[in-house]
C-alpha positions as CSV (number, residue, x, y, z in Angstrom):
1,M,76.2,113.1,4.5
2,G,77.8,114.5,7.7
3,V,81.5,115.7,8.4
4,A,83.6,112.7,10.6
5,V,84.8,114.0,13.5
6,L,87.7,112.4,14.8
7,L,89.5,112.3,18.0
8,P,91.8,115.8,18.2
9,L,95.3,115.2,17.5
10,W,96.7,115.9,21.1
11,Q,94.8,113.2,22.0
12,R,96.3,110.7,19.4
13,L,99.1,112.1,19.7
14,L,98.9,111.3,23.9
15,I,97.7,108.1,23.6
16,T,100.2,107.0,21.1
17,V,103.2,108.2,22.6
18,A,101.9,106.4,26.2
19,A,101.9,103.3,24.0
20,M,104.9,103.4,22.8
21,L,107.1,103.9,25.9
22,A,104.5,101.6,27.9
23,V,105.1,98.6,25.5
24,S,109.1,99.8,25.6
25,F,109.3,100.0,29.2
26,L,107.1,95.9,29.2
27,A,109.7,94.8,26.5
28,S,112.7,96.1,28.8
29,L,111.8,94.3,31.2
30,L,111.0,91.1,29.4
31,W,114.1,91.4,28.1
32,S,116.1,91.9,31.2
33,S,114.4,89.1,33.0
34,L,115.3,86.5,30.3
35,L,118.3,87.6,29.2
36,G,119.9,89.3,32.2
37,W,120.8,92.3,30.7
38,A,119.9,95.6,29.3
39,I,118.2,95.8,26.2
40,P,120.1,98.5,23.7
41,G,118.6,101.6,22.9
42,Y,118.1,101.4,19.5
43,V,115.9,98.1,19.6
44,S,113.8,99.5,22.7
45,G,113.2,102.8,19.7
46,V,112.5,100.1,17.1
47,I,109.6,98.2,19.3
48,G,108.6,101.8,20.7
49,G,108.5,103.1,17.0
50,L,106.7,99.9,15.3
51,T,104.0,99.9,18.3
52,A,103.4,103.4,17.5
53,L,101.8,102.6,13.9
54,P,98.9,100.3,14.7
55,V,98.0,103.0,17.3
56,W,97.6,105.7,15.4
57,E,95.8,103.8,12.9
58,F,93.6,102.2,15.4
59,L,93.1,106.2,16.7
60,K,92.2,107.6,13.4
61,R,89.6,105.5,13.1
62,I,87.7,105.7,16.7
63,R,84.6,108.9,16.9
64,P,84.6,110.6,19.8
65,S,80.7,109.5,21.6
66,H,79.1,112.4,22.5
């Protein structure tokens, strides 16, 4: 039985923040193209936060290849 090697914390944080920003930006573009006005900041934050949860859980399961 060996020790499970996870991605380093800084890599998981970087990927999660990048995913949050990308999804939030895409949601903003989609919202403004469909409705014609800017998305409220709190809605964008909620979308980014909800994106972070499954991304973080997925990244905890990934093992780096050697």
